[in-house]
C-alpha angles and dihedrals in degrees: 000000000000126000094253091050092050090049092049091050092051091047089051091047089058089044093236126151127229089250095053090050092048096046092049096043094045100244140107125272088240092056094050090046091051089052092054095045091049094243094117128032110211123231116252091257093049092050089054091055095048089047089055092057090044089052095236132111121246091251092069088072102034136006108242113204118257116219115195098163117084090225127063124190121216093224094052102033110112119237115212140179138197094226141290129110124309108272093015103068135079111255129199137207116195114225105167121083129233116243136135112288099009113146104176119090115189132184141164107236120202111197120189122228112289096014112147122186123218118261113258145152130203142155124295132033137274144197129212119199118179111227098176133355130012133291136188110224118193121196122178089341096309114120123209129177113225118202129193108298093025124117142188131202122187145145107276085223088080115086110258142179137173127212128187095215093174134081093242133072117264125212119211131191100214126188123179139159094230115109094240092158097054091235092140092049118088112230110281096013122115124243107252105165097073118099116195125187128201113254113245093232137003111225124200120220103286122231092224125020133205096214129191103220096173114220095338117140 
């Protein structure tokens, strides 16, 4: 059974409508419907917010890797995805370790060409560092192109969305304070600390962009 089908079954088990899940998770009805029908694969942070509404931890729908050692090696680090087809899905590599009191969650995110995340805001803060490729980052409606070596750090309460506007994959070193791995949630217990707010607007990929490229020449 696919991720979308399992989310749909859980929603129906709780007798929730698509509108109720969308309102509580902070997304549009169309986005939730597309997840359930397998048209869209949610980002890791989006899946966490939907799971909160469905009163299940993220580990109920996929098994995120747990890293107890302080060191990870590139050749042995697992690469995982939430769904989609090979070569056309977002994949993740967990970098941060699990230990009592840790608050930083770090991943390498590999986004395929054309991938655009859903606008969202939530508690905490996050950092994007572009390892390879190029990425459009939109924060509160302001779009900035980040190239390899560029970074961005902002409160996660600001509405943000990313878009790989190129024809090549992009690799992002991402750190946030949201518990995207479910480390702080006992097995079987729902995530309750995440606060997600509805984005004010949902923008489609624009045909032409007025991009802030900083001081790039």
